[in-house]
C-alpha positions, 0 to 999 in steps of 0.5 A, spaced: 325 880 070 320 879 076 315 879 070 318 873 067 314 867 068 318 860 067 318 857 063 318 862 058 318 863 050 325 864 047 323 870 043 326 875 048 333 872 046 332 875 039 328 881 041 334 884 045 339 881 040 342 876 045 348 872 044 350 865 047 355 866 052 356 859 055 353 852 056 352 849 063 350 842 064 346 842 057 343 849 058 345 855 053 346 861 057 345 868 054 348 874 058 346 881 058 348 888 061 342 891 058 338 896 063 331 894 060 333 886 063 336 889 069 330 890 073 326 886 078 320 888 082 321 895 078 328 896 081 334 898 076 340 893 078 344 896 072 351 898 075 359 896 074 365 896 078 369 899 072 367 903 066 360 902 064 362 901 057 367 895 059 366 889 054 365 883 058 361 881 064 367 881 069 366 887 074 358 889 072 351 887 074 348 882 069 343 878 067 343 870 065 337 867 061 338 859 061 335 855 055 333 848 058 333 842 055 327 839 057 323 844 053 327 848 049 325 854 053 327 859 058 327 855 064 331 859 069 334 866 069 339 869 074 341 876 076 348 878 078 350 884 082 357 886 083 356 892 086 355 893 094 350 898 093 345 894 088 347 887 092 344 890 099 338 892 095 337 885 092 338 882 098 332 887 102 328 886 096 327 879 095 327 878 102 321 883 103 317 880 097 318 872 098 318 872 106 320 867 110 325 862 107 325 855 106 333 854 107 337 859 110 345 858 111 350 863 113 357 863 114 362 869 116 362 871 108 356 868 105 349 867 105 345 862 102 337 863 102 332 859 098 324 860 097 319 856 093 313 859 090 309 858 084 313 852 081 319 855 081 325 855 086 329 862 088 336 861 090 339 868 093 347 868 095 351 874 097 358 874 098 362 879 102 369 876 100 370 879 093 375 885 092 374 888 085 379 893 082 382 894 089 375 895 092 372 891 097 365 889 095 359 884 096 356 881 090 349 877 090 346 872 085 339 871 085 337 864 080 330 862 079 329 855 076 323 852 074 321 846 077 320 843 070 327 844 068 330 838 073 337 838 069 339 845 071 336 844 078 339 838 080 346 841 077 345 848 081 344 844 087 349 839 087 355 844 090 357 850 094 352 853 098 346 849 096 348 842 096 345 841 103 338 843 099 340 839 094 340 833 098 334 835 101 330 835 094 333 828 093 330 826 100 324 829 099 322 825 092 323 818 096 316 815 096 315 815 104 315 823 103 310 823 098 304 827 099 306 829 106 309 836 108 316 835 109 321 841 110 328 842 110 327 843 117 324 836 118 330 834 113 336 836 118 332 834 124 332 827 121 339 827 119 341 830 126 338 824 129 341 819 124 348 822 126 350 821 119 356 823 115 354 830 114 355 832 121 355 839 124 356 842 117 348 841 116 346 844 122 351 849 125 350 855 120 343 854 118 338 859 120 332 857 123 
C-alpha cells in the first residue's frame, strides 16, 4: 500500500474484485484480506487470530480502501493488524520510515501518532487492551488520508485518540496562523497558557 499515491484511481476496486463493506461519513469502504494488498514498504501483513479462511474480518488483518466524495477517487486507505507480531512490525516500520511524529499521544493501553508527508496525513494507533479468542493481543491501525479528502479527514479526527489533533487542524486553518509555521506543540502551548476547558487532557500523555 505504500506505493499507492493518493488520491488514486478506483481501478484497484475492479482489479481485485473488491466488494463494498460499509459507508463512513459519505465515503464508501472496500475491505480485503488479499495478501497482494496487505503489503507495506515490502513487508507482508497477512495474518489472523483465527483460521485464515474464516469469513469476515473480525479476527484478521485487513486493508480498507475509501472512495471519498470530493473526487470519487480512493482518498484514504487503512491497514488493520489484529495479530500482535504484525502490529509490532507495523509500529516499528512506520516510525522508521516516517521519522519524528507531528503528534504522539500515549496512555497505558493506547498510542496515537500522526505524521504529515507529501499531502497526506498518516495516523497510527496501537491498542494493547484487546482479547481475541481468549488470547491477549495488540492491534494496530494505520490510516492514511489525503488532504484533498477533508470530509473524511474531519470525521476521522473528530473523536477518540485523534480528537486533540482535530482541534489543532481547525485552529491551524484560522487566518492568524496562515503562512506561518504552526505545530501541534505550538497549539498545546497556547492552550495551556489560555487555561482552556481542555485542561490537562491535552498535555499529560503527549510525548514531545
